[in-house]
C-alpha atoms as one frame of an Amber mdcrd trajectory, in Angstrom:
protein
 -80.010-115.605 157.887 -80.975-112.745 156.535 -79.997-112.460 152.378 -79.941
-109.001 150.338 -82.576-108.510 148.042 -80.683-107.610 144.281 -82.401-104.752
 144.201 -81.277-103.206 147.393 -80.595 -99.455 147.323 -77.838 -97.251 148.742
 -78.216 -93.893 150.524 -75.415 -92.652 151.891 -73.936 -94.825 154.481 -77.081
 -97.128 154.675 -77.271-100.019 152.951 -80.938-101.338 152.429 -81.999-104.620
 152.854 -84.931-107.224 153.167 -85.432-110.144 155.531 -86.231-111.160 158.937
 -84.244-110.001 161.949 -84.303-112.861 164.491 -82.370-110.900 167.729 -81.598
-114.602 169.645 -79.263-115.198 166.810 -75.746-113.791 167.924 -74.587-113.022
 164.290 -76.771-112.450 161.554 -75.466-113.199 158.012 -75.587-110.926 155.337
 -75.853-112.215 151.482 -74.190-108.920 148.924 -74.882-109.284 145.390 -71.467
-110.240 144.382 -71.219-113.325 146.412 -69.493-111.850 149.500 -71.209-112.788
 152.469 -70.633-110.483 155.560 -71.517-111.435 159.170 -72.637-109.284 161.737
 -72.919-109.257 165.591 -77.002-109.407 165.963 -76.522-106.786 168.546 -75.232
-103.912 166.214 -78.134-104.217 163.354 -81.707-102.296 163.831 -84.778-102.616
 162.550 -86.050 -99.050 161.019 -88.964 -98.249 159.259 -88.692 -96.833 156.249
 -90.856 -94.477 153.949 -93.699 -96.115 151.794 -92.369 -95.239 148.599 -89.490
 -97.246 149.237 -90.727-100.000 151.319 -93.972-101.009 148.785 -91.552-101.215
 146.156 -89.616-103.966 148.290 -92.963-105.509 149.846 -91.633-104.906 153.047
 -93.058-102.169 155.311 -89.830-102.616 157.950 -86.007-102.664 156.812 -82.786
-103.747 158.637 -80.304-100.817 159.369 -76.760-102.361 159.190 -74.088-100.114
 159.965 -71.298 -99.355 157.920 -67.925-100.011 159.673 -64.144 -98.348 158.451
 -61.046 -98.975 159.965 -58.832 -96.561 160.438 -55.022 -96.079 161.474 -54.429
 -93.889 164.429 -50.704 -93.538 164.734 -49.469 -92.255 168.094 -45.765 -91.471
 169.133 -44.589 -91.896 172.301 -41.696 -91.722 174.641 -40.183 -94.560 175.199
 -37.083 -95.278 177.528 -34.617 -97.668 176.112 -31.328 -97.237 178.330 -30.237
 -95.638 180.628 -26.894 -93.963 180.762 -24.378 -93.494 184.515 -22.215 -90.471
 184.310 -18.963 -91.385 186.839 -16.477 -88.982 187.720 -13.320 -90.741 187.980
 -10.262 -88.650 189.634  -6.746 -89.555 188.802  -3.245 -88.280 190.498  -0.447
 -88.027 188.405   3.074 -86.038 189.686   4.515 -83.367 186.890   8.148 -81.631
 187.707   8.224 -78.655 187.874  11.330 -76.824 187.516  11.276 -73.672 188.036
  13.887 -70.402 188.592  13.810 -69.080 192.318  15.817 -65.890 193.344  18.361
 -66.607 195.729  20.325 -63.540 198.025  23.744 -64.459 199.580  25.788 -61.860
 201.310  29.895 -61.722 201.003  31.117 -60.408 204.710  34.668 -58.802 204.184
  36.156 -57.043 206.957  39.295 -54.463 206.143  41.522 -52.983 208.939  42.328
 -49.575 208.123  43.440 -48.373 211.512  43.083 -44.649 210.017  42.486 -41.281
 212.538  39.122 -39.448 211.277  37.866 -36.233 212.480  34.362 -38.138 212.687
  32.383 -41.289 213.080  31.556 -41.835 208.799  27.854 -42.818 207.751  26.892
 -46.208 206.654  27.299 -45.551 202.944  26.296 -47.571 199.684  28.679 -47.863
 196.854  27.068 -50.035 194.387  25.946 -53.326 195.161  28.416 -52.976 198.444
  27.099 -51.846 201.428  30.031 -50.378 204.116  29.221 -50.004 207.988  32.203
 -48.304 209.625  33.493 -49.578 212.963  35.356 -46.673 215.307  36.646 -46.568
 218.468  38.250 -43.841 220.436  41.994 -44.798 221.885  44.005 -42.844 224.641
  46.535 -41.375 222.902  48.371 -38.318 224.617  45.539 -36.537 222.427  42.064
 -37.824 222.020  41.079 -38.800 217.571  39.100 -40.756 216.281  40.880 -43.345
 214.540  39.016 -45.522 211.771  39.795 -49.492 213.158  38.194 -51.355 210.358
  35.050 -51.398 207.674  32.675 -54.296 207.011  31.725 -54.183 203.567  28.792
 -56.388 202.763  27.979 -57.046 198.992  24.849 -58.206 197.494  24.982 -60.650
 194.560  21.954 -61.493 193.181  22.038 -65.214 191.473  19.828 -68.054 189.909
  19.662 -71.508 191.059  16.779 -74.331 190.051  14.959 -76.123 192.270  12.973
 -79.020 191.195  10.170 -80.150 193.315   7.360 -83.084 192.407   3.831 -81.881
 193.210   0.635 -84.359 193.037  -2.104 -82.761 190.464  -5.548 -83.887 190.135
  -7.576 -84.172 186.746 -10.915 -85.341 186.393 -12.621 -87.225 183.141 -16.064
 -88.537 182.897 -16.362 -92.014 181.912 -20.139 -92.710 180.591 -21.477 -96.353
 180.879 -24.901 -97.005 179.060 -27.161 -99.912 181.090 -30.292-101.552 179.141
 -33.336-101.164 180.185 -36.150-104.264 180.044 -38.630-103.664 177.334 -41.383
-104.749 176.477 -42.821-106.916 173.017 -45.869-106.861 173.237 -47.589-103.625
 171.747 -50.505-100.791 172.897
């Protein structure tokens, strides 16, 4: 067991003590002036020669070099997985009723019998929304003449009616599900 000399001095980070160092012992105890005991691994201590002025005053030509150890906190940040998210797309089908106006075109056909003589065949003509198609025929009379036999009148009418149809549409939703990941309770 080594004891600290009450007259030991401190130069920077080196504490000078006197005593015998037994390399066979696993630990060496140092007794401090304030009564505290420091226990160090003997392998961490090394005897060193000091200059003559320091060793002559203590009466020991060799001293023990004691490393001064300080613990420091090293903080490090790490990214850790704490969970997982699964994104699942859900497609829903729904029905929606549409009521859209649709254009409807119908034709009314009216036959008008005229039996009028004409000198030449009349052309197809338009009167407003009515298209008139003349029909002629040749008839035997002592003289030959054209007789307007009849007209077919086709009237165009534009109306609107409502047509309701059911169509199937799709809408997508996103469902988010959290999945826990196993966490270890020991720290590195």
